[in-house]
N, C-alpha and C positions, 0 to 999 in steps of 0.2 A: 195690731195687727192689722186692724180696720183703715187705721190712719195710714198706711202704706200702700192699700192696694187702689189701683188706677185702673180705668176703661181698658187700658192695654193689657192689664194681667188677664181679662176676660173675653176680650175680643176674639182670641184665637182658641178659646173654649166652648164655643157654640157646640152644641150635640153634645157636651161632655153629661155626666150625671155626677150630683153632688149628695154624699150621704147626709142625710139630717134629722135631728130629734127633737120632738117639738115637747112640750108640755106634757106631762103624764108619760112620757117614755114613747110617744107613738113615733114610730120611723116613717120617712118621709124619702122619697128619691127623687130629688128634683133635676130635673132636664134643663139645662140653659138653653134657650132660644132665641133672646135677643140682648143685645147691649146696647143702648142708646146715650148719646151725648144729650147734657141737658144744659141749658142757658147759663153761663157764668155772671154772678152779679157783676155790677160794674164796680171796678175798682177792686175787686178778688182777685188775690195772687195765690193763693191756695189751689189745691188740687181741682182739674177739670170735673166738676159734678156730672152724673152718668146715672142710670138706672139699668137693672137686669130683670128680666122677666125669664120665670120657671116655668115648668110643668111637672105635675105628678100625676102620675098613673090614675090614683082615685078621684072618684069623681065629688066624694064628698071632701071638705075642706077643714083646717084648721083657722081657728080665729087670728088675727093680726098678731104676732108674738114675735119675741126673740127665739129663733133656732140655734142649736148648737150644729155647723154644718162642718163635713169633714170631705177635702179634697186630696186626691194623692200629690198633683204639684202644687196645690196652693197651702197645704195644711188645714188645721182646725180652728175656728174662729167661730164668734155671735153672728148672726144675722139677722135682723127685723125684718120680717116680710109680712107684706099684705095682700089677702086674697083676693084677685081680681075677677074671677066666676069662671064657670067651665069653658071649655073648648074641645075638638075633637080629641085632641092629644092629651085632653085630662084637665084638672084644675090648676088655673093659673096663680101664680104669687107673683109679686114686684117688692124689689129691693131697691131703696136710692139711696146713692152715697153724696153726699155733699160736700 
């Protein structure tokens, strides 16, 4: 599933929420805040690299890990997220697709 997702799958979903389950069953409600294109390595013909930035209402965070994500339009898939730090909207997380 992850290998088929592209930047375009997420661009129109900014502001939408993604239910996620972290280790030990902790529930996260991730709101998509940004979708950014990343530089493509020279000669790479694969998917355009991109990153996603989410926020979770909680001010505390989970460490970097793979969470199980569910979204009504995209289905269920595992996603490796890294905490970026707090913001006024909650804890920020990033996921990178290469």
